[in-house]
N, C-alpha and C positions, 0 to 999 in steps of 0.2 A: 696388750698386755693387759689390759685393765680386767680381761674375763680369767684370766689366769692367775696374776698375784694381787688384784685389787687395785683400786684406783691411788691410792699413796704410794705403795711400791711402784706401779707404774711410771707415777710421776718422777721419782727417783732415777728408775732407770733412763726415762727419757734425758733428765738432767745430765746425767753421767754421758749419755751418748753426745749431746750435743757439746758439752765441756771438751770432748774427746776431739770433736771434728773442729771446733772453733780454736783450740790450742795446737793439734798437730796437723789438720790440713787446711789452712786458712788460705792457700794458693787454689784450694780446688773447691772454695766456697762457690763459686760461679756454677759449677756442675750440680750443685744441691736443687735448685730450684728446676733445672732441666729434669733432673731426675724424678723429682716430685709429680711434676707436669706428665711423665712418662705413666706412672701408675696410673694416675687419673684418668688420663687421656683413654687407658686400654680400658680400665673399667667401665667407661662410658660408653666406647666405641661397642664392646661386646656385649654390652647391657648386663654386665654381670652386679651391680650395686644392690638390686633388690631380689637377686636369683638365688634359689638354693642350690647347693653343690650337687652335681651329676651322680650318677649311679650306674654310668654305662662301663663295663669291663673293657679290657683291650687286648689284643693278642701280643705275641711277644713280638713279632716284627715290627707294632706299631711302637713298641716301648724301645725298641733299640733303635728305630729311625729317630725318635723325638728325643732321644739320648744324645745321638751324633749331631742332631741339630742343635741343642742346647751346648756342646761341646765344641761345635767349629762355627757357629752363626755370630753376627755381631750382637753385643748386648741386648738392642733395642728389637733387632730380629727374634732372638730367644726369648725374649720377654712375651713378644705378640704372639709365638708360636704357643708358648704355656697359656695365654689367654685366649686364642683360638680354640684350644682342646678344651680347655675348661667349658666354653661357651658351647660346643659340640655335645657337652653332658659326659665327658669322661671322670670317672672317678678321682676325686683329690689325689689318692693314694697312688694313680698310675701316673700322673705327673710328679710325684714325689719320688717315685722310684726311676724315671727318666732323669729327673736333677741329681740325684745322687750318682747314678751309674754314669752320667756325666762327668761328674766330679773325679769317680775313678779312672776315666780315661786321661784324665791330666796327670794323675800319679804315674801312670804307665807310661806316659809319653813325655814327661820331664827331664830334659837334657842334665839337670842337677845344678846345683848351686856355682854361679861363676866365680875363678879364682879372685877377683876384684872384691867380693863380697863374702869370702872366707873368714871365719872367727875360730875361736878356740873350740867349740861344741859344734860347729858347722864347717866341715872343709870343702873344698871344691868337688863338683860330683855328688854331693850329698842331696837327699830329697826329703828327710825329716825336719823337725822344726816348723818354722815358717814357710815352708814350700808352698807354692802354688795349688800345687794337688791336695796337701794335708790341710791347706786354710780351707780351699774349696770344698773338700769332703766334711769337713765339720760343718761349716755353714750349712750347707747342703743339708745334712742329718738336722740341723737345728730347724731350718724352715720346714723340713717335712714333718716334723714332730709338732712344732707351732700349728701347722695346719690341720693336724690330727685332733688338736685340742681347742680349735677355735671354731666360729660359726659364722655364716652369710658370707658377708664381703671380706671379711678377715682371713678367711681360707683362702680365698682368690688373691687377695694382696700379698699372701705369705708365698704362693707358689710362682706366681708373677714375679715377684723380687727374688726369689731362689734362684728361677732361672736365668734373669738378668746378671745375678751374680755371679754364677759359674761362668758366664761367658765374659763377664768383665774380668774375672780373676785368671781367664787363660794366659795372657802374656805372649810373649813370642817365641821363648828358650824352649819350643818343643821339639820332639821326635816326629819323623815322617810316619811311622807306623808304630803303636804301643807295644811293650815288652809283654810276653817273654818272644825271643828273636826264634826262629825256627832252627838254628843253628845249636843253639842250647837245648830246645828239645829234642833233637835228634842225639845228642849224647847220653840222653837218659836211657838207662836199661833196665833199672829195678821198678818193680811194679807194687812192691808188699809194703805195708804201713811203717814197720821198723825201718828199712831200707830207706825209704824216701824221707822221713823225719830224721835219719841220721846225717842224710846228705843234707836236709834243710839246714840243720844244726852248724854244720860245716861251712855252707855257703855263708850263712848269717853272721858266723865268727871271722870270717875272713872277707866281711864287708862286701860279698859278690852278689849285688842287688839282682843283674840280670838271671844270674844261677837260680838266685831263690824263686823269681816269679816263675820260672820254668819248671821248677820241682813244684811248686805249689799249684801251678795249672796242670801239670800230669796228675797230681794227687786229685784234684776236682774232676779230671776228666775219668777217672776210674771209679769216682762214686764212693770212696773211702771215708771214713768217719769223721766229721767234722770237729768233733768233740777231743780228738786226739790232737788234731792240728790248732785248734784254738789254746790249748793246754801248753803245747809246745811253745807257741809264740808268746803264751801270758808271761811266763817268767822273764823273758826280754823286756816286756811292757813294764814290769815292775823293777828289773835291775838296771835298765839304762835311761839316762837322763833324757834323751831324745828332744833335747832343746825346748823342754817343758810340754811336750806334744806327746809322750808315748804312750801313756796309760789313757788318756783322751781320745786319740786317736784309735788305740786298741778297741775302746769301748765303741765309737763310731762304728767301726767295721764290723763289731759282734752285732750291734743294732741293726746297721743296714741289712746286714746278711740275712738275719732271721725276719727281717720286713720285707724283703725282696723275693719275687718268682725264683723257682729253682733253677731254670735255664739261665739265670743272670748272676745270681748271687756269688758264686765262686770268682767274680773278678775282684769283689773286695778282698777275699782273702788273697789273691795272689797281689794286690795292693799292698797288704801289711806285710807280706814278705818282703817285699822292695822296701819299704819303708823300716822295717825290722833290721834288714843287713846294712842300710845306711845309718841306722843310729848306733848300732854295737860298738863298744869299745870306749863308751864315756858313762862310766857309772853314775847313777841317779846319786844327789847328794844325800848324805846321811844314811844310805843304805847299809855299810857296813858297821855302823853304830847300832843302827835298829837289830841288824842280824844277831850283834854281838847281846845285845839286851834281851833280846828274845830266846838266844840259846840255839839259833840256827847256823849250823855251819855245813851245810852241803848247798 
């Protein structure tokens, strides 16, 4: 962070992180040394310490395979796969794509919040808030962008940690296959923008997560305008609480969509549809008052 915010602010961020870990995760302190050694070991093993980031591009199939590895491997194996790809000279952006796409798979495979962990803003079955997929996606987006503005071994460190984290965030409460399901897609007859957006509003407002993913998946298959779809879901990112994640996750998807190759980017929109359908029904705090003060009544 020294390169980005300067030494003084970087030290403040470091102190904040350490304070959180010491206070909130004392039982996991033994893991810290192990994780630190993992990063240093991989940097040494693949001779990344004094190496410049590569410029090698990647075919779609390679990115898809790497994202599947990150989404299914152990954290240590995911980190090793990232280090290996970086050592082979692949562009950092390629690894960043794969990490973010892996996180999106967690959104689409999440079974949802278990009943024993429900609360007022996060009912059973929901996937918004601090869910594995949303947290993984926001973190992956951060590591991906940190790598863009870093240099030298810090680029490699960001991406190795990013791959390690998305694998660690996975947990065990996952569906065997990602949404949308075939039977939801088979139910869709509409192929026009207005018809599909109308169906999407209906699915979101009835918390139909799987239906929402199918509608947006079909929308992407038809190469319909993404700006209309973003606008349609933006109103919910602003209006709904989303357990404090609605606007943040919307921007994560917007950023990842525009930074990812066309063949894979629509997966993010499918994820956003699911999370939006999950979070609908709990208005953001202060929204009604803000609308009244601004004279907005629609």
